C-alpha positions in Angstrom: 175.2 1.6 37.1 178.5 2.9 35.8 179.3 6.2 34.2 179.9 9.8 35.1 177.5 11.6 37.5 176.8 14.9 35.8 178.2 17.9 37.7 174.9 19.8 37.1 173.0 17.1 39.0 175.4 17.3 41.9 174.9 21.0 42.1 171.1 20.7 41.9 171.1 17.9 44.5 173.0 20.0 47.0 170.6 22.9 46.3 167.6 20.7 46.9 168.9 19.0 50.1 169.0 20.6 53.6 172.1 19.8 55.6 170.2 20.3 58.8 167.9 17.4 57.9 170.8 15.3 56.7 172.8 15.8 59.9 169.7 16.0 62.2 168.6 12.5 61.1 171.9 11.2 62.5 172.8 13.5 65.4 170.8 15.2 68.1 170.9 18.9 67.0 170.1 21.8 69.3 169.2 25.3 68.0 171.8 27.9 69.0 171.1 31.2 67.5 170.8 30.9 63.8 172.8 27.7 63.7 172.5 24.3 65.2 175.0 22.5 67.5 175.7 18.9 68.6 178.4 16.7 70.0 180.9 16.1 67.2 180.6 12.6 65.8 184.2 12.7 64.6 186.0 13.1 67.9 185.2 12.5 71.6 184.0 15.6 73.5 181.8 16.4 76.5 180.5 19.8 75.3 179.2 20.5 71.8 181.6 22.1 69.4 180.0 20.8 66.2 178.0 23.5 64.4 175.7 23.3 61.4 174.8 26.4 59.4 171.5 26.3 57.5 172.4 29.5 55.7 175.7 28.3 54.4 174.6 24.6 54.1 177.9 23.8 55.8 179.0 22.1 59.0 182.1 22.8 61.0 183.6 21.4 64.3 185.5 23.9 66.3 187.2 21.1 68.2 188.7 18.9 65.5 188.3 21.0 62.4 186.0 18.6 60.5 183.8 20.5 58.0 182.1 20.3 54.7 178.7 20.0 52.9 176.0 17.3 53.0 178.0 15.0 50.7 181.2 15.1 52.7 179.2 14.6 55.9 177.7 11.4 54.5 181.2 10.3 53.3 182.7 10.7 56.7 179.8 9.7 58.9 178.6 6.7 56.9 182.1 5.8 55.5 180.9 6.1 51.9 182.9 6.9 48.9 181.9 9.9 46.8 179.4 8.2 44.4 177.8 6.2 47.2 177.3 9.5 49.2 175.7 11.1 46.1 173.4 8.1 45.8 172.4 8.2 49.4 171.7 11.9 49.4 169.7 11.4 46.2 167.7 8.7 47.8 166.8 10.9 50.7 165.7 13.7 48.4 163.7 11.2 46.3 165.5 11.4 42.9 167.4 9.0 40.7 171.1 9.6 40.0 171.6 10.0 36.2 174.8 8.8 34.5 176.4 10.1 31.3 179.0 8.6 29.0 182.3 10.4 28.7 183.8 11.5 25.5 187.4 12.4 24.5 188.6 15.6 22.8 187.5 14.2 19.4 184.0 13.5 20.7 184.4 9.7 20.8 182.8 7.8 23.6 185.1 6.7 26.3 184.4 3.9 28.7 184.2 4.8 32.4 187.1 3.8 34.5 186.4 0.4 36.0 187.9 -1.4 39.0 190.8 -3.6 38.2 189.7 -7.3 37.6 192.4 -8.3 40.1 190.2 -7.2 43.0 187.6 -9.9 42.1 190.3 -12.5 41.9 191.8 -11.5 45.3 188.3 -11.5 46.9 187.7 -15.0 45.5 191.1 -16.1 46.9 190.1 -14.8 50.3 186.9 -16.7 50.2 188.7 -19.9 49.2 191.2 -19.6 52.1 188.3 -18.9 54.4 186.5 -22.0 53.3 189.7 -24.1 53.7 190.0 -23.0 57.3 186.5 -24.4 57.9 186.4 -27.6 55.8 189.9 -28.8 54.7 190.9 -32.2 56.1 194.1 -30.6 57.5 192.4 -27.5 58.8 192.8 -28.6 62.5 196.5 -27.8 62.4 195.6 -24.2 61.6 192.7 -24.1 64.1 195.0 -25.4 66.9 197.6 -22.8 66.0 195.1 -19.9 66.2 193.6 -21.2 69.5 197.1 -21.6 70.9 197.6 -17.9 70.2 194.4 -17.2 72.2 192.3 -16.1 69.2 188.5 -16.8 69.1 186.4 -17.5 66.1 184.9 -14.0 66.3 188.2 -12.3 65.9 189.2 -14.7 63.1 186.0 -13.7 61.3 186.6 -10.0 61.9 190.1 -10.2 60.2 188.9 -12.8 57.7 191.7 -15.2 58.6 192.0 -18.2 56.3 194.1 -21.3 55.6 196.2 -22.0 52.5 196.4 -25.9 52.6 199.6 -27.9 51.7 200.0 -28.6 48.1 201.3 -26.8 45.0 198.1 -26.1 43.0 195.1 -25.9 45.3 194.2 -22.3 44.6 195.3 -22.5 40.9 193.0 -25.4 40.3 190.1 -23.6 42.1 190.3 -20.3 40.3 191.8 -21.0 36.8 190.9 -23.1 33.9 193.5 -22.1 31.3 196.8 -20.3 30.9 195.1 -16.8 30.5 193.4 -17.1 33.9 196.7 -18.3 35.4 198.5 -15.3 34.1 195.9 -13.1 35.9 196.5 -15.0 39.1 200.3 -14.3 38.6 199.6 -10.6 38.1 197.6 -10.6 41.4 200.5 -12.2 43.2 198.6 -15.4 44.0 200.7 -17.7 41.7 204.4 -18.0 41.1 206.0 -18.8 37.8 209.4 -20.5 37.7 211.5 -18.4 35.2 213.5 -21.5 34.2 211.0 -24.3 33.9 207.8 -22.2 33.4 206.1 -24.2 36.1 203.3 -22.3 38.0 202.3 -23.0 41.5 200.5 -21.4 44.5 202.4 -18.7 46.3 200.8 -19.4 49.7 201.0 -23.1 50.8 200.5 -24.6 54.3 200.1 -21.1 55.8 197.6 -19.1 57.9 196.4 -16.3 55.5 195.7 -12.7 56.4 193.9 -10.7 53.8 195.2 -7.1 53.4 192.5 -4.6 52.6 192.7 -1.1 51.2 190.7 1.9 52.6 187.6 0.8 50.8 187.8 -2.7 52.2 188.9 -4.4 49.0 191.4 -7.3 49.3 194.6 -6.1 47.6 197.0 -8.8 48.9 197.8 -11.4 51.5 200.2 -12.1 54.3 200.9 -15.7 55.2 202.3 -17.3 58.4 203.9 -20.7 57.9 202.6 -23.7 59.9 205.5 -26.0 59.1 209.2 -25.5 58.8 209.2 -23.6 55.5 211.0 -20.2 55.2 210.3 -17.4 55.5 208.1 -17.5 58.6 206.0 -14.7 57.2 205.3 -14.1 53.5 203.7 -11.2 51.8 202.2 -10.7 48.4 204.6 -9.1 46.0 204.1 -5.7 44.5 201.2 -5.7 42.0 199.1 -3.1 40.2 196.8 -2.9 43.2 199.2 -3.6 46.1 202.1 -1.4 47.1 203.8 -2.3 50.4 205.2 1.1 51.1 201.7 2.6 51.1 199.5 0.1 52.8 198.9 -0.7 56.5 197.5 -4.0 57.7 194.5 -3.6 60.0 193.7 0.1 59.2 190.4 -0.8 57.5 189.4 -3.1 60.3 190.3 -0.5 62.9 188.2 2.2 61.2 185.3 -0.3 60.8 185.4 -1.1 64.6 185.6 2.5 65.7 183.7 5.4 64.2 186.2 7.8 65.8 189.7 6.8 66.6 191.6 8.9 69.1 195.0 7.4 68.2 196.5 4.5 66.3 199.1 2.1 67.5 201.7 1.0 64.9 203.2 -2.5 65.5 205.4 -4.8 63.5 203.3 -7.9 62.6 199.9 -9.3 61.7 199.6 -11.3 64.9 200.4 -8.3 67.0 197.5 -6.5 65.4 195.1 -9.4 65.9 196.2 -10.3 69.4 195.7 -6.7 70.5 192.3 -6.7 68.9 191.5 -10.0 70.7 192.2 -8.2 74.0 190.1 -5.2 73.3 192.7 -2.9 71.7 191.3 -2.5 68.2 193.3 0.5 67.0 196.5 -1.3 66.0 198.0 -1.5 62.5 201.2 -2.9 61.0 203.5 -2.1 58.2 203.9 -4.8 55.6 207.6 -5.9 56.0 208.8 -2.4 55.2 210.1 0.5 57.3 207.6 3.1 58.2 207.4 5.7 55.4 206.2 9.3 55.1 203.4 7.9 53.0 202.3 5.6 55.9 202.3 8.6 58.3 200.3 10.8 55.9 197.7 8.1 55.7 197.6 7.7 59.4 197.3 11.5 60.0 194.3 11.6 57.7 192.5 9.4 60.3 193.9 10.6 63.7 196.2 13.3 65.1 198.0 10.9 67.5 200.2 7.9 66.5 202.1 5.6 68.9 204.8 3.3 67.7 205.5 0.1 69.5 209.0 -1.4 69.2 211.1 -4.0 70.9 213.5 -2.5 73.5 216.6 -4.0 71.9 219.1 -2.3 69.7 217.2 -3.3 66.5 214.0 -1.9 67.9 215.6 1.4 68.7 217.1 1.6 65.3 213.6 1.0 63.8 212.2 3.7 66.1 214.8 6.2 64.9 214.0 5.5 61.2 210.3 5.9 62.1 211.1 9.3 63.8 212.9 10.5 60.7 209.8 9.6 58.6 207.6 11.5 61.0 209.3 14.8 60.9 208.1 16.1 57.5 204.5 15.2 58.5 204.4 17.0 61.9 201.9 19.7 61.5 200.9 21.6 64.6 198.4 19.6 66.6 199.8 16.2 65.6 201.5 13.9 68.2 203.9 10.9 67.9 205.0 8.7 70.8 207.3 5.7 71.1 206.7 2.7 73.4 209.6 0.4 73.9 208.7 -3.1 75.2 210.6 -5.2 77.7 213.4 -7.4 76.3 212.0 -10.6 74.7 208.5 -9.3 74.5 206.3 -8.2 71.6 202.8 -6.8 71.7 201.2 -10.2 71.1 203.0 -11.9 74.0 202.8 -8.9 76.3 199.1 -8.3 76.0 198.4 -12.0 76.6 200.6 -11.9 79.7 199.4 -8.7 81.4 196.0 -8.1 79.8 194.3 -5.1 78.3 194.3 -2.7 81.3 197.9 -3.1 82.1 198.9 -2.7 78.5 196.9 0.5 78.2 198.5 1.8 81.4 201.9 1.0 79.9 201.0 3.0 76.8 199.8 6.0 78.7 202.7 6.1 81.3 205.7 4.8 79.4 205.3 6.0 75.8 208.0 8.7 75.0 207.1 11.8 73.1 208.8 12.2 69.7 210.4 15.5 70.8 211.9 13.9 74.0 213.1 10.9 72.1 214.7 13.1 69.4 216.9 14.9 71.9 217.6 11.8 74.0 218.8 9.9 70.9 221.0 12.8 69.6 222.4 13.4 73.1 223.7 9.9 73.2 225.8 10.7 70.1 226.7 14.3 71.0 226.6 14.8 74.8 225.9 18.5 75.7 228.4 18.3 78.6 231.0 20.2 76.7 231.1 23.1 74.3 232.2 20.8 71.5 229.3 18.5 72.3 226.8 21.3 72.4 227.9 22.5 69.0 227.8 18.9 67.7 224.3 18.4 69.1 223.1 21.7 67.5 224.6 20.7 64.1 222.7 17.3 64.3 219.4 18.6 65.6 218.9 21.8 63.5 218.6 20.1 60.1 216.0 17.7 61.6 214.0 20.4 63.3 213.8 22.4 60.1 212.0 19.5 58.4 209.0 20.0 60.8 206.3 21.9 58.9 204.4 22.9 62.0 205.6 26.4 62.7 204.7 26.4 66.4 206.2 22.9 67.0 209.3 23.9 65.1 209.7 27.0 67.2 209.3 25.0 70.5 211.9 22.5 69.3 214.4 25.3 68.6 213.7 26.6 72.1 214.4 23.2 73.6 217.6 23.0 71.7 218.6 26.5 73.0 218.1 25.3 76.6 220.2 22.2 76.0 223.0 24.1 74.3 222.8 27.6 75.7 223.0 28.9 72.1 220.9 31.8 70.7 219.6 30.0 67.6 217.6 33.1 66.4 221.0 34.6 65.5 221.6 31.7 63.1 220.1 31.7 59.6 216.9 29.6 59.3 215.1 28.1 56.4 211.6 27.0 55.9 211.1 23.2 56.0 211.7 21.6 52.7 209.8 18.4 52.0 209.4 16.7 48.7 205.9 17.0 47.3 204.0 13.7 47.3 201.3 12.6 44.9 199.0 11.6 47.7 199.6 14.3 50.2 196.1 15.8 50.4 193.4 14.5 52.7 191.1 12.1 51.0 188.9 11.0 53.9 190.5 7.5 53.6 189.1 6.8 50.2 191.1 5.8 47.2 189.6 7.8 44.3 192.0 6.3 41.8 189.9 3.1 41.7 186.4 4.6 42.1 184.5 3.3 39.0 182.1 6.2 38.9 184.3 9.1 40.0 185.9 11.2 37.3 186.7 14.9 37.3 184.2 16.9 35.3 185.7 18.0 32.0 183.9 21.4 32.4 186.0 22.3 35.4 189.0 19.9 35.5 190.8 22.3 33.1 190.6 25.0 35.7 192.7 23.1 38.2 196.2 24.5 38.8 199.1 22.7 37.4 201.0 20.0 39.3 202.8 22.3 41.8 199.4 23.1 43.4 197.9 19.7 43.0 200.8 17.9 44.7 201.8 20.4 47.4 201.0 19.4 50.9 199.9 23.0 51.5 200.4 26.4 49.8 203.8 27.9 50.3 204.0 30.1 53.3 205.7 33.4 53.8 206.8 35.0 57.1 203.5 36.8 57.5 201.5 33.6 57.3 203.8 31.9 59.8 203.1 34.8 62.1 199.3 34.3 61.7 198.7 37.0 59.1 196.9 35.9 55.9 198.7 36.2 52.6 196.6 38.7 50.5 196.2 36.1 47.7 194.6 33.7 50.3 192.4 36.4 51.6 191.2 37.2 48.1 190.5 33.6 47.3 188.5 33.3 50.5 186.6 36.5 49.8 185.8 35.2 46.2 184.7 31.9 47.6 182.0 33.6 49.6 181.2 36.4 47.2 181.4 34.7 43.8 179.9 37.6 41.9 183.2 39.5 42.3 184.7 37.2 39.6 182.6 38.8 37.0 184.2 42.2 37.7 187.7 41.0 36.9 188.8 41.7 33.4 191.5 39.7 31.5 192.2 37.2 34.3 194.0 35.1 31.7 196.7 37.8 31.7 198.0 36.5 35.0 197.1 32.9 34.7 200.7 31.8 34.1 201.8 33.3 37.4 204.0 30.6 39.1 202.8 31.3 42.6 200.7 28.4 44.0 198.3 30.8 45.8 197.9 32.9 42.7 197.0 29.8 40.7 194.4 29.0 43.3 192.8 32.4 42.9 193.0 32.2 39.1 191.3 28.8 39.1 188.4 30.2 41.1 188.0 33.3 38.9 188.1 31.2 35.7 185.5 28.7 36.9 183.2 31.5 38.2 183.4 33.5 35.0 182.4 30.5 32.9 179.5 29.7 35.3 178.6 32.8 37.3 175.6 31.2 39.0 177.7 28.9 41.2 177.3 29.2 44.9 179.9 28.7 47.6 178.6 25.2 48.4 178.6 24.3 44.7 182.2 25.4 44.3 183.2 23.1 47.3 181.3 20.2 45.7 182.9 20.7 42.3 186.4 20.2 43.6 185.6 17.7 46.4 188.2 15.0 46.7 191.0 17.0 45.1 193.9 18.9 46.6 192.3 22.1 45.5 189.0 21.1 47.1 190.8 20.6 50.4 192.3 24.1 50.2 188.8 25.5 49.4 187.3 23.7 52.3 189.9 25.2 54.6 189.2 28.7 53.3 185.4 28.2 53.7 185.9 27.1 57.3 188.2 30.1 58.1 185.7 32.6 56.6 183.1 31.2 59.0 185.4 31.6 61.9 186.9 35.0 61.0 183.8 37.0 60.3 184.9 40.6 60.4 182.0 42.9 59.4 184.2 46.0 59.5 186.6 44.7 56.8 186.2 46.1 53.3 186.5 42.7 51.6 185.7 43.9 48.1 188.4 46.6 48.2 190.9 44.2 49.6 190.0 41.8 46.8 190.5 44.3 44.0 193.7 45.6 45.7 195.1 42.0 45.4 193.9 41.6 41.8 195.7 44.9 40.9 198.9 43.7 42.6 198.7 40.4 40.9 198.1 41.9 37.5 200.8 44.5 38.0 203.3 41.8 38.9 202.5 39.8 35.8 202.7 43.0 33.6 206.1 43.8 35.0 207.3 40.3 34.2 206.1 40.6 30.6 207.7 44.1 30.3 211.0 42.7 31.7 211.0 39.8 29.1 210.4 42.2 26.2 213.1 44.6 27.4 215.5 41.7 27.9 214.8 40.6 24.4 215.3 44.1 23.0 218.8 44.3 24.5 219.8 41.4 22.2 217.6 41.6 19.1 215.2 44.3 17.7 211.6 43.9 18.7 209.0 43.3 16.0 206.3 45.8 15.3 203.8 43.7 17.2 206.1 43.4 20.2 206.7 47.1 20.3 203.0 47.7 20.3 202.5 45.1 23.1 205.3 46.8 25.1 203.5 50.2 24.8 200.2 48.6 25.9 201.9 47.0 28.9 203.5 50.2 29.9 200.1 51.9 29.6 198.4 49.1 31.6 200.7 49.8 34.5 198.7 53.0 35.1 195.2 51.4 34.7 194.2 49.5 37.9 191.2 47.1 38.1 188.1 48.9 39.3 185.4 47.5 41.5 182.8 49.9 40.1 
């Protein structure tokens, strides 16, 4: 059934479910005080660091930082998307999930967002290629090729390998009956239309086919390896409405399906590298799709693991590709993330090397020969600017500092500066520094590996979507940090938001929150969004707030605040007073800005009677703080 799941139902469902039962039916829980503990299912560990709180209806892992409510646990543990997790939790509670139609601002009914019809076409194409590998008269050429590469039928089934037979219109005749259907196949990248003659023909001909899947397992495109002498040897689907080469990684879906918890991911260059490694028991490899590694690739990988290893040829081209990958990594290196580079012997690729030396030797090579990004960074720069002379040291510092400042992880950035100081003998603290600047990205917030853009049943609730901060908050990889935050001291705005998250009743004591709603500070907008939502629905609990914004950038920020409140429980802190101190500061800041604007205007043109009255009110308001009584 399609349609919007009412937010009220989700709130009620969370209230009726017990996270201890949800988690306990899947993990072996042990009572530890008022909470329960277990070995974390999301990372490998020997002693339990995974805790479940029946009071807060919240889980948190002190080892890897995973945390959330019953719905997010089902999403991560069972690998479900949001609507599927709601359905599963409702099934356990014994209730049906209602759906409601959406309306626009004029009250007209709106159709729920549906998956693109291209997905069905691409899935049918994958099934066709799969059948051709089994039954086509010329299939033996493809089978012999795969066997010659050491691949078994089991691994071919896992990666859904197929065969596009020779001929110009095999797929076109199978999937289309008229020009309209052919146009849909062109849009999906399965057919090609000659711009001069208008002739249409199959894109993939006489090739081994490799379906490319997104995070939900849907086919979004294909790669094809030629069997004859045609060029190019490898051919990818073009950019389509559902396939974007710069975002996708071949094999990521299959790697996550094989391993509930991945420790690291190996990035290689081609389809056959991924599949050959999987054939030899190394199922954590992925490949870019004919493009250089991008920041978007890295962000997707770091949502799944904290450690990434790049595997490149040891020749000059391989080292140039490694340097480009390193540059893409820098803006994504939060503290706790690791990147390494493995350079293979000349003339070898992962496919040939793992077949030659086997799984154990290849894993040994990974662990013993992979170079840490930080070491490779200085090694590469030292080749251009040798630190053997004063001029060389100055040159090295001038090259390294701009790169180091791109690193968002404050601890790692500091350690890199210290390493540069040792290499050059310079006191870098005496030089001006700037916070890392990285362009905001549309898809920078963790999404548990699910693409909500195409969920047919997932829509923001109109009742709360308007509370979301504007684009700067939604797009930012994290709230802007000042020096106190980098030193480990919370910004008062963040402290106030965390306090409000766990003491929602305080929102009702804040008057005229809309007066500072246009504050341009990201963290202020986070606080305002919480106050606004709670004043409109004062009965919301902490867990309901987390559920409301689940799957959004704001939801990720709120989850982090909820987790930190659990960790930093300080009974001696006067949280309410701190909260209202922050509100007073925020309101005073906004009042001062409005006064400044009016005074600036009065220096050029006379104020109206209404503006003069407003100025008097604002000046009076300076002396009237918010009260917590």
